[in-house]
N, C-alpha and C positions, 0 to 999 in steps of 0.2 A: 111563348111568343117572342120574347127578347132573345132567346138562345138560337132561334132559327135565322135571324137576320144576318149574322156574320157568315153563316154557311152560304146564304144566297149571294152575298158579296164575293165570297171566295170561289163560287162556282165557275165564273168565267176564267179565272186564273187556272183553276184545276183543269178545265176543258182545254185551255191553251197548252198547258204542260203535256196533257195527253196527246194532243195533236202534234206537238214538237217531237215527242218520243217516237211517234210513228214515222217521222221524217228522218230520224237519225239512222245512219247507215249501220248495218249489222256488225261491221268491223271497226266502227268509230272508236269503240272502247276496248282496251286490252282486257278488261275484266269480263266483258261479254264474249270476246274472242277466245277466252280460255276454255270454251266448250269444244274447240277444235283439238285435233291431236297435238301432243307436245311438240312434234317435229314441225308442224305447220305454224304453231305459235312462235317457235324459235326462229323460223324463217321470216315471219312478219316482224318480229322484234329486232333481230340482228341479221339483216339480209346479206351482209358480207360473209357470214358463216356458210351460207348456201353455196357460194362459189369458191370459197377458200380451198376446198379439197382439190380443185382443178388447177390450182396454181403450182408452178414448178417449185421444187424444193429449194431452189436458189433464191426465191423471192423473199424479201424481208417482210414478215407478217406483223411485226410489232406495231406498225402504223395503223393497223386495222383494229387494234384492241385498246387504244389509249382511253377512249371513252366507252366503257362497257359496264353500265350501272346494273345494280341488282333490280330484279323485277319489282320489289317493294318501292324502290325509288321511282321507277317508271309510273307506278300506280299513283304515287303521291303527286307527281307532276301532272298526271292526267286530270286530277281534281281542279287544277288551275284553269283548265279549258272547259270546265262545266259551269254554266251560268247559275246564278241564284239572285234573289232580291237584293242581297248585299254585295254581290260580285257580278256586276254587269259586264257583258262582253258585247261590244258593238262597233260598228263603223262610226268614226268620230268626225273626220273632215278630210278634205283634199287640198293640196297646195301645188301651185305651179312654180313657185320659187322658194328658196330657203327663207326669205324674209316674210313669206306668207305662212310658214309652218307654225303649227300651234305651239305655244309655250307649255310643254308638258314636263313634269319633273321625274316621272317614273322611268326606269331603264327602258331603252329602246333597241330593237333589232330591225334591220331592214333587209329586204330581199331584192337582189338585182339579177339580171340575166338577159340573154338574147331574146328577142321577140319570138314567141311561140315555144319557149323552153318549158313552159308549164308553171310559171310563177304563181299566177292567180289560182290555178287549179290546186297547187300545193297549199297555199294559204287557206283556201276553202276546205281542204282536207284536214288541216290542222284545227280548223274551227268546226269540224263535223259534229262535235258534241253540242254545238250552238247553231243549229240550222237556221235560226232566225237572222243570223249575221249575214248581211248582203255582200257577197264577194262576186263581182261581175266577171264572168268568163265568156270569152268569145273564141270562135274557131278562126277568126281573122287575126293574123299576127299584128302586133302593135296596138292592141285595143286599149291598153292602159296608157294614158297620156299625162297623168298627174301623179303626184305622190299621195297615196291613199293611206290614211292613218286608222288603225284599229286598236281600240283600247281593251285590254284584258283586266278589268277591274282597276285596282290601284297597283297591280303587280308589275305590268310592263305594257309596252305598245309595240305592235308589229306594223311595219311600213312596207307597202307594196309599191316598188318603184317602177317607172316606165321601162319598157324593154329597149335594149339597144339593137342596132342592126337594121333589118328590114322594117320599114314603116315606123321607125323610131321618131319621136318628136325632134324637130330640127334643132331645138335648143336643149337637147338631152344633156349635153356636157354642162351647160350653164345651169341646168336644174339640179343635176346630181352631184357634181364635184363640190360645190359649196356646202351641200348637206354633209357629205362624207368628211370634209375637212373641218367643219366648224360645229357640227351637232354635238354638244357637250354630253348629252345623256345617251349617246349611241354606244352600246357596249359590244356589238358584233354585227358584221355584215355577212350575209349569206349569199355567196356567188353561185348561181345555179348554172350548170352545164348539162347538155343533153348527152346522156349515156349511150344513146344509139348512134350518135354521129361523132363523138369525140370533141376535142377542143378546136374551135374555128378561129379564124383570124381576129374576129371581133372579141372573142373570149380572151385572147392573149392581151388585147388592148385593155380590156376590163381588169385583167390581172395586174397589169402595169399601173393602172389607176389606183387599185386597192393597195398596191405596194407603196405608191407615192404618198398616200395618206398616212401610212404607218399605223393604221388602226387594225386591230385584229379582225380577221375574216375567216370564213369557212367555205370549203367547196362542197356543194350539194349536187349529187349526180341524179338527174331526173330521168323518167321514162325507162327505167331498167326492165320493164315488162315489154318494151317495144323492140328489143333486139335479142339475138341469140346469145347463148352463153359465151361463145368464142369472141364475138364482137365486143361484148361487155368486158370480158377479161382483158382484151387488147387495149380498150379505151381506159380501163381502170389502171392498168400499168402505166399508161401514158400520163394520166392524172397524177399518179403517185410520183413519177419521175419529175414532173414539172414542179410539184409541191416541194420536193426534196432539193432540187437543184436551182430553181428560179425564184423561190419565195423566201421571205423571212418573217412575214406577219401572218401567214396562212396556218391554220390549225393543221397538224400533220395528217389527221384522219379524215378522209372524204366520207360523206354520209350518202348512202344509196337510198333512193326513195322511189316509190311508185304510187302516184295519187289514185290510180285505178284500183290497185290491189291492196293499198294501205301498207305496203312493205316500207319499213323504216320510219313510219309516221310517229309511232310511240317513242322511239329512240330520239327523234328530233324534238319532240315536245319536251322530253326530259332534259335534253341539252339546253334548250331555250330557258326552261325553268331554272336550271342550275346557273347558267352564266348571268342571268338577271338577278341572282341572289335570293331566289324564292324557295329553294330547297337545298338542304345540305345532304350530300350523298353519304350513304353508309360505307361505300367502297371508295378507296382512294383512286383518283384519276387525274390526268393532266388536262388542263383547259387553257 
């Protein structure tokens, strides 16, 4: 009689876990994706290698392999994005101003980019192993109007910033600049650019803003599934040239991602886990 009671109490939690597993995308986990062919897994994990063969021999390839972790490290990072009773992953709060931001101690990374670049979609994809985390996505550009904070246990925080450009909040600069300049636990900014259209005027302004703060940032190339290989190569070379000649705080390697096909998601998770000090890589890399 007494041994049955705990089972009854646990049953709702068990049913919830089963329901959440049904909602997890089949490619959300690298471990699950390993049932695919080795070539497909490699393209998902390292999307740059899929187009590298089409680059001219004169193109410097060293920038594309600076962060190239072992699969074991990627799997270690993936565990951080899996929730558990002792490791909660959830939306925490929103803020319209820096002085409204929560006083959190864990390392923080933020995502900024032009409206409709796929910021919220990318964050939702990163959290795809935690489908209960509510990341609001809209087809209308400029949907995100506040700084949205998501906690990954005690490991780190991800911040979804409002988009700039079309339908951006009127006080975008007043909201974002103080955060970038004064957030003490901010360890990296991820600047998202649309791989199908290349750098726009507003992207160059955002680059200048990131350079002025002198805080390290990374260029993330989104929507790589939305354009042909030729257009992507042309834009990628443009990104590489800008990083090499016009920046001093940007990580030399751009990260290619597709939120639709999960390309580059595992690698980006691993990079976030590494720069926030949550995993030590078995292979040496520059960050």
